[in-house]
C-alpha positions in Angstrom: -1.2 7.8 13.4 0.1 9.1 10.5 -0.2 7.8 6.9 2.4 5.8 4.8 2.2 8.2 2.1 5.4 9.9 2.1 7.2 6.5 1.6 5.7 6.2 -1.6 8.2 8.2 -3.6 10.9 6.2 -2.1 9.3 2.9 -3.9 8.7 4.6 -6.9 11.8 3.5 -8.7 11.6 0.0 -7.4 10.7 -3.0 -9.4 7.6 -4.2 -9.5 8.2 -7.1 -6.8 10.4 -4.9 -4.6 7.8 -2.4 -4.7 5.1 -4.9 -3.4 7.3 -6.4 -0.6 8.3 -2.8 0.3 4.4 -1.7 0.5 4.1 -5.1 2.9 7.2 -4.3 4.8 6.1 -0.7 5.6 2.5 -2.0 6.5 4.1 -4.9 8.7 6.3 -2.4 10.8 3.3 0.7 11.3 0.3 -1.3 11.8 1.6 -4.7 13.2 -1.6 -6.4 11.2 -2.8 -9.9 12.2 -3.5 -10.1 8.2 -2.1 -8.4 5.0 -2.7 -9.1 1.7 -0.7 -7.2 -1.3 -2.0 -7.6 -4.6 -0.2 -6.0 -7.6 -3.0 -5.1 -9.8 -0.7 -3.1 -12.1 -1.1 -5.1 -15.0 -5.0 -4.1 -15.2 -3.8 -0.6 -15.4 -1.3 -0.6 -18.0 -1.0 2.2 -20.3 -3.3 4.7 -18.0 -2.4 8.0 -17.9 -0.1 8.0 -14.5 0.7 4.2 -14.9 2.2 4.3 -18.2 5.3 1.9 -16.6 2.5 -0.3 -15.5 3.7 -0.7 -12.1 1.5 1.4 -9.9 -1.5 -0.1 -8.6 -1.8 -2.4 -5.6 -4.9 -3.7 -3.8 -4.1 -3.9 -0.3 -6.1 -5.6 2.8 -5.2 -5.0 6.4 -6.7 -6.2 9.7 -5.2 -4.6 12.5 -5.9 -3.8 16.1 -4.5 -0.2 15.0 -8.2 0.6 13.3 -9.8 -0.5 16.6 -12.4 2.7 17.1 -11.3 4.3 13.7 -14.1 5.1 10.7 -13.2 3.9 7.4 -11.9 7.2 6.2 -9.6 7.3 9.0 -8.1 3.4 8.4 -8.1 4.6 4.9 -5.5 7.5 5.9 -3.1 5.8 8.3 -2.8 3.2 5.5 -2.3 5.7 2.9 
């Protein structure tokens, strides 16, 4: 399983709402989750280095059979 990090550049220019929706769509397509929550935490990081535009931090909770047998770091890599 490969991570979704390559798609990050494609979402970098999207508006915040569209970015969250794009993240959710990619995760649904790749992992077929039974539960998925994408939370935009960008407001907590506005002005920080690397987040000057205030739209770069998302928390994600994913429950998927694709994670069966994987250690936590492998699960993280599959998402990132």
